C-alpha positions as CSV (number, residue, x, y, z in Angstrom):
1,M,18.6,0.4,-82.2
2,E,18.7,-3.4,-81.2
3,E,21.6,-2.3,-79.2
4,A,19.9,0.0,-77.4
5,D,16.9,-2.1,-76.0
6,S,19.8,-4.3,-75.5
7,L,21.0,-1.9,-72.9
8,V,17.9,-1.0,-71.3
9,K,17.5,-5.3,-71.1
10,Q,20.4,-4.7,-68.7
11,N,19.1,-1.7,-66.9
12,E,22.2,0.0,-68.7
13,M,19.7,3.3,-69.4
14,E,22.6,6.0,-69.4
15,A,24.1,4.2,-72.2
16,A,21.4,3.4,-74.2
17,I,20.7,7.1,-74.2
18,I,23.9,7.9,-74.9
19,L,23.1,5.5,-78.0
20,Y,19.8,7.3,-78.7
21,Q,21.6,10.6,-78.9
22,K,23.8,9.4,-81.3
23,A,21.6,8.1,-83.4
24,I,19.5,11.2,-83.8
25,K,22.3,13.4,-84.4
26,D,23.2,10.7,-87.2
27,H,19.0,10.8,-88.7
28,P,17.6,14.0,-87.0
29,Q,14.5,13.9,-88.8
30,N,13.5,10.5,-87.1
31,L,10.5,11.0,-84.9
32,I,11.1,7.0,-83.2
33,L,14.2,7.6,-82.2
34,Y,12.8,11.3,-80.0
35,V,10.2,8.9,-78.6
36,N,12.1,5.8,-77.3
37,Q,14.7,8.5,-76.2
38,A,11.6,10.5,-74.1
39,V,10.7,6.9,-73.0
40,L,14.0,6.2,-71.2
41,F,14.2,9.6,-69.8
42,R,10.3,8.7,-68.7
43,L,12.0,5.4,-66.8
44,E,15.2,7.7,-65.4
45,K,12.2,10.5,-64.2
46,K,14.0,12.8,-66.3
47,Y,10.3,14.5,-67.4
48,D,11.3,17.6,-68.4
49,L,14.0,16.3,-71.0
50,A,11.3,13.2,-71.5
51,L,8.8,16.0,-72.6
52,R,10.9,17.9,-74.8
53,N,12.1,15.2,-77.1
54,Y,7.9,14.2,-77.1
55,Q,7.4,17.8,-78.2
56,V,10.1,17.2,-81.1
57,A,8.7,14.4,-82.3
58,H,5.8,16.0,-82.7
59,D,7.3,19.2,-84.2
60,L,8.2,16.5,-86.6
61,N,5.0,15.3,-87.3
62,P,2.1,17.0,-86.0
63,Q,-0.2,14.3,-87.4
64,S,1.3,11.2,-85.4
65,P,-0.6,10.7,-82.4
66,I,2.6,8.8,-80.4
67,P,4.2,12.1,-79.1
68,F,0.7,13.2,-77.6
69,L,-0.1,9.4,-76.0
70,G,3.7,9.2,-74.4
71,M,3.0,13.2,-73.4
72,G,0.0,12.6,-71.8
73,R,1.1,9.5,-69.8
74,L,3.9,11.3,-68.4
75,L,1.9,13.9,-67.4
76,I,-0.5,11.6,-65.7
77,L,2.7,9.9,-64.0
78,Q,3.5,14.3,-62.5
79,N,-0.6,14.1,-61.3
80,R,-1.0,17.0,-64.2
81,F,-4.6,15.4,-65.0
82,S,-5.8,18.4,-67.4
83,E,-2.9,18.7,-69.3
84,A,-3.0,14.9,-70.2
85,R,-6.3,15.1,-70.9
86,D,-5.4,17.9,-73.6
87,A,-2.9,15.6,-75.0
88,F,-5.2,12.6,-75.2
89,E,-7.6,14.4,-76.9
90,A,-5.2,15.8,-79.3
91,A,-4.1,11.9,-80.2
92,I,-7.7,11.0,-80.4
93,K,-8.4,13.9,-83.1
94,I,-5.9,12.1,-85.4
95,N,-7.2,8.9,-84.6
96,P,-10.4,8.9,-83.1
97,D,-10.2,5.0,-82.7
98,N,-6.8,5.0,-80.9
99,G,-7.5,2.6,-78.1
100,T,-4.6,3.4,-75.8
101,A,-5.4,7.6,-76.3
102,L,-9.5,6.6,-75.3
103,F,-8.6,4.7,-71.7
104,Y,-5.7,7.4,-70.9
105,L,-8.2,9.7,-72.0
106,G,-11.0,8.0,-69.2
107,R,-8.5,7.7,-66.6
108,A,-7.5,11.4,-66.9
109,C,-10.8,12.1,-66.6
110,F,-11.7,10.1,-63.6
111,E,-8.6,11.5,-61.9
112,L,-10.4,15.1,-62.6
113,K,-13.2,13.5,-60.9
114,D,-15.1,14.0,-64.5
115,G,-17.3,10.5,-64.5
116,Q,-19.7,11.1,-67.4
117,N,-16.4,11.9,-69.7
118,A,-14.9,8.9,-68.1
119,I,-16.9,6.7,-69.0
120,L,-17.7,7.6,-71.9
121,A,-13.9,7.0,-73.2
122,L,-13.8,4.0,-71.6
123,N,-16.6,2.6,-73.3
124,R,-15.1,3.8,-76.5
125,A,-11.6,2.0,-75.8
126,L,-13.1,-1.1,-75.1
127,L,-14.9,-0.8,-78.2
128,A,-11.4,-0.1,-80.0
129,K,-9.8,-3.3,-78.5
130,F,-8.0,-1.6,-75.8
131,E,-6.7,-4.2,-72.6
132,P,-10.3,-4.9,-71.3
133,T,-8.8,-5.3,-67.2
134,E,-7.9,-1.9,-67.2
135,I,-11.2,-0.4,-68.6
136,Y,-13.0,-2.6,-66.0
137,Y,-10.9,-1.4,-63.1
138,Y,-11.8,2.2,-64.2
139,R,-15.4,1.7,-65.1
140,G,-15.7,0.2,-61.5
141,R,-13.8,2.9,-59.8
142,T,-15.5,5.5,-61.2
143,Y,-18.9,3.7,-61.0
144,E,-18.2,3.4,-57.0
145,E,-16.3,6.7,-56.1
146,L,-18.1,8.8,-58.4
147,F,-21.1,7.7,-59.3
148,H,-21.9,6.0,-56.3
149,A,-23.5,3.3,-58.4
150,P,-22.8,0.3,-56.1
151,Q,-24.0,-2.3,-58.5
152,S,-22.6,-1.0,-61.8
153,A,-19.3,-1.0,-59.8
154,I,-19.6,-4.8,-58.7
155,T,-20.5,-5.6,-62.4
156,E,-17.1,-4.3,-63.8
157,Y,-14.9,-5.7,-60.6
158,E,-16.0,-9.1,-60.8
159,L,-15.3,-8.4,-65.1
160,Y,-12.2,-7.4,-63.8
161,L,-11.6,-10.7,-61.4
162,K,-12.9,-12.8,-64.4
163,T,-9.8,-11.2,-67.0
164,G,-7.1,-12.3,-63.7
165,G,-5.9,-8.6,-63.1
166,S,-2.9,-7.8,-60.8
167,R,-5.3,-5.8,-58.8
168,S,-7.7,-8.7,-57.8
169,D,-6.8,-8.3,-54.3
170,E,-7.7,-4.7,-53.9
171,I,-10.7,-5.3,-55.9
172,K,-11.6,-8.5,-53.8
173,L,-11.4,-6.0,-51.4
174,R,-13.5,-3.2,-52.8
175,L,-16.8,-5.7,-53.6
176,G,-16.6,-6.8,-50.1
177,K,-17.6,-3.3,-48.8
178,L,-20.1,-2.9,-51.8
179,M,-21.7,-6.2,-51.2
180,N,-21.5,-5.6,-47.1
181,P,-21.6,-1.9,-46.8
182,S,-21.1,-1.0,-43.0
183,P,-24.1,0.7,-41.4
Protein backbone atom coordinates (compact mmCIF):
# COMPACT_ATOMS: atom_id res chain seq x y z
CA MET A 1 0.00 0.00 0.00
CA GLU A 2 3.00 2.24 -0.51
CA GLU A 3 1.23 3.69 -3.53
CA ALA A 4 -1.72 4.73 -1.36
CA ASP A 5 0.65 6.24 1.22
CA SER A 6 2.28 8.25 -1.54
CA LEU A 7 -1.13 9.53 -2.66
CA VAL A 8 -1.99 10.53 0.90
CA LYS A 9 1.24 12.53 1.15
CA GLN A 10 0.18 14.33 -2.05
CA ASN A 11 -3.27 14.94 -0.48
CA GLU A 12 -4.92 12.74 -3.11
CA MET A 13 -7.31 11.13 -0.64
CA GLU A 14 -9.96 10.02 -3.11
CA ALA A 15 -7.38 8.21 -5.25
CA ALA A 16 -5.93 6.56 -2.12
CA ILE A 17 -9.41 5.42 -1.06
CA ILE A 18 -9.96 3.88 -4.50
CA LEU A 19 -6.68 1.98 -4.14
CA TYR A 20 -7.76 0.68 -0.75
CA GLN A 21 -11.13 -0.40 -2.15
CA LYS A 22 -9.34 -2.37 -4.87
CA ALA A 23 -7.01 -3.94 -2.30
CA ILE A 24 -9.98 -4.86 -0.10
CA LYS A 25 -11.62 -6.61 -3.08
CA ASP A 26 -8.45 -8.67 -3.50
CA HIS A 27 -7.87 -9.24 0.23
CA PRO A 28 -11.26 -8.96 2.00
CA GLN A 29 -9.95 -10.52 5.23
CA ASN A 30 -7.15 -7.99 5.77
CA LEU A 31 -8.07 -5.95 8.85
CA ILE A 32 -5.38 -3.30 8.25
CA LEU A 33 -6.81 -2.38 4.85
CA TYR A 34 -10.15 -1.51 6.47
CA VAL A 35 -8.47 0.41 9.28
CA ASN A 36 -6.33 2.41 6.86
CA GLN A 37 -9.32 3.17 4.67
CA ALA A 38 -11.26 4.26 7.78
CA VAL A 39 -8.48 6.72 8.62
CA LEU A 40 -8.77 8.21 5.14
CA PHE A 41 -12.55 8.49 5.50
CA ARG A 42 -12.02 10.19 8.87
CA LEU A 43 -9.63 12.70 7.31
CA GLU A 44 -12.22 13.37 4.61
CA LYS A 45 -14.87 13.81 7.37
CA LYS A 46 -16.86 10.87 6.01
CA TYR A 47 -17.49 9.63 9.52
CA ASP A 48 -20.21 7.08 8.77
CA LEU A 49 -18.00 5.34 6.21
CA ALA A 50 -15.07 5.41 8.63
CA LEU A 51 -17.18 3.84 11.39
CA ARG A 52 -18.40 1.17 8.99
CA ASN A 53 -14.81 0.27 8.09
CA TYR A 54 -13.80 0.08 11.75
CA GLN A 55 -16.77 -2.19 12.39
CA VAL A 56 -15.74 -4.52 9.55
CA ALA A 57 -12.20 -4.59 10.93
CA HIS A 58 -13.58 -5.47 14.36
CA ASP A 59 -15.76 -8.22 12.88
CA LEU A 60 -12.67 -9.67 11.17
CA ASN A 61 -10.72 -9.77 14.42
CA PRO A 62 -12.71 -9.15 17.61
CA GLN A 63 -9.50 -9.58 19.65
CA SER A 64 -7.75 -6.57 18.11
CA PRO A 65 -7.94 -3.26 19.99
CA ILE A 66 -7.12 -1.30 16.82
CA PRO A 67 -10.69 -0.93 15.50
CA PHE A 68 -11.88 0.26 18.93
CA LEU A 69 -9.11 2.86 19.04
CA GLY A 70 -10.14 4.18 15.65
CA MET A 71 -13.82 4.20 16.54
CA GLY A 72 -13.15 6.00 19.80
CA ARG A 73 -11.00 8.70 18.23
CA LEU A 74 -13.64 9.21 15.56
CA LEU A 75 -16.36 9.49 18.19
CA ILE A 76 -14.33 12.11 20.07
CA LEU A 77 -14.15 14.16 16.87
CA GLN A 78 -17.94 14.01 16.79
CA ASN A 79 -18.26 15.00 20.48
CA ARG A 80 -19.84 11.62 21.21
CA PHE A 81 -17.80 11.22 24.38
CA SER A 82 -19.89 8.57 26.11
CA GLU A 83 -19.69 6.27 23.09
CA ALA A 84 -15.98 7.06 22.75
CA ARG A 85 -15.45 6.06 26.39
CA ASP A 86 -17.15 2.73 25.70
CA ALA A 87 -14.92 2.10 22.67
CA PHE A 88 -11.74 2.83 24.63
CA GLU A 89 -12.90 0.64 27.51
CA ALA A 90 -13.43 -2.18 24.99
CA ALA A 91 -9.88 -1.68 23.67
CA ILE A 92 -8.53 -1.75 27.23
CA LYS A 93 -10.37 -5.00 27.96
CA ILE A 94 -8.41 -6.54 25.09
CA ASN A 95 -5.10 -4.82 25.90
CA PRO A 96 -5.04 -3.39 29.46
CA ASP A 97 -1.71 -1.58 29.00
CA ASN A 98 -2.50 0.15 25.71
CA GLY A 99 -1.28 3.69 26.37
CA THR A 100 -3.23 5.17 23.48
CA ALA A 101 -6.52 3.67 24.67
CA LEU A 102 -5.81 4.77 28.24
CA PHE A 103 -4.99 8.33 27.19
CA TYR A 104 -8.09 8.72 25.05
CA LEU A 105 -10.23 7.13 27.76
CA GLY A 106 -8.90 9.82 30.09
CA ARG A 107 -9.68 12.47 27.54
CA ALA A 108 -13.23 11.16 27.03
CA CYS A 109 -13.76 11.05 30.80
CA PHE A 110 -12.50 14.63 31.07
CA GLU A 111 -15.01 15.74 28.44
CA LEU A 112 -17.74 13.88 30.36
CA LYS A 113 -16.71 15.80 33.51
CA ASP A 114 -15.68 12.54 35.20
CA GLY A 115 -12.51 13.83 36.81
CA GLN A 116 -11.77 10.80 38.96
CA ASN A 117 -11.76 8.36 36.04
CA ALA A 118 -9.98 10.88 33.82
CA ILE A 119 -7.05 11.10 36.25
CA LEU A 120 -6.97 7.33 36.77
CA ALA A 121 -6.84 6.65 33.03
CA LEU A 122 -4.29 9.41 32.36
CA ASN A 123 -2.04 8.12 35.14
CA ARG A 124 -2.21 4.62 33.68
CA ALA A 125 -1.42 6.06 30.22
CA LEU A 126 1.69 7.70 31.63
CA LEU A 127 2.78 4.39 33.17
CA ALA A 128 2.15 2.74 29.79
CA LYS A 129 4.61 5.22 28.24
CA PHE A 130 2.10 7.27 26.24
CA GLU A 131 3.28 10.74 25.11
CA PRO A 132 3.55 12.67 28.41
CA THR A 133 2.95 16.12 26.90
CA GLU A 134 -0.72 15.42 26.19
CA ILE A 135 -1.17 13.66 29.52
CA TYR A 136 0.14 16.70 31.42
CA TYR A 137 -2.20 18.93 29.41
CA TYR A 138 -5.33 16.95 30.24
CA ARG A 139 -4.34 16.24 33.83
CA GLY A 140 -3.76 19.97 34.26
CA ARG A 141 -7.14 20.82 32.80
CA THR A 142 -8.80 18.14 34.93
CA TYR A 143 -7.26 19.53 38.11
CA GLU A 144 -8.04 23.10 37.08
CA GLU A 145 -11.56 22.75 35.68
CA LEU A 146 -13.06 19.71 37.40
CA PHE A 147 -11.30 19.49 40.78
CA HIS A 148 -10.59 23.22 41.19
CA ALA A 149 -7.15 22.27 42.55
CA PRO A 150 -4.93 25.11 41.34
CA GLN A 151 -1.64 23.83 42.80
CA SER A 152 -2.03 20.43 41.13
CA ALA A 153 -2.96 22.13 37.85
CA ILE A 154 0.10 24.40 38.09
CA THR A 155 2.36 21.36 38.61
CA GLU A 156 0.92 19.62 35.53
CA TYR A 157 1.16 22.74 33.38
CA GLU A 158 4.78 23.30 34.42
CA LEU A 159 5.55 19.71 33.42
CA TYR A 160 3.79 20.38 30.12
CA LEU A 161 5.96 23.44 29.43
CA LYS A 162 9.12 21.42 30.12
CA THR A 163 8.13 19.04 27.30
CA GLY A 164 7.84 21.88 24.78
CA GLY A 165 4.26 21.13 23.77
CA SER A 166 2.55 23.06 20.98
CA ARG A 167 0.01 24.66 23.34
CA SER A 168 2.63 26.59 25.31
CA ASP A 169 0.92 29.95 24.79
CA GLU A 170 -2.39 28.60 26.12
CA ILE A 171 -0.64 26.99 29.08
CA LYS A 172 1.18 30.20 29.98
CA LEU A 173 -2.17 32.03 30.02
CA ARG A 174 -3.68 29.32 32.23
CA LEU A 175 -0.69 29.48 34.58
CA GLY A 176 -0.96 33.26 34.78
CA LYS A 177 -4.60 33.04 35.83
CA LEU A 178 -3.89 30.28 38.35
CA MET A 179 -0.91 32.04 39.92
CA ASN A 180 -2.57 35.48 39.99
CA PRO A 181 -6.28 34.84 40.50
CA SER A 182 -8.44 37.91 40.16
CA PRO A 183 -10.41 38.81 43.29
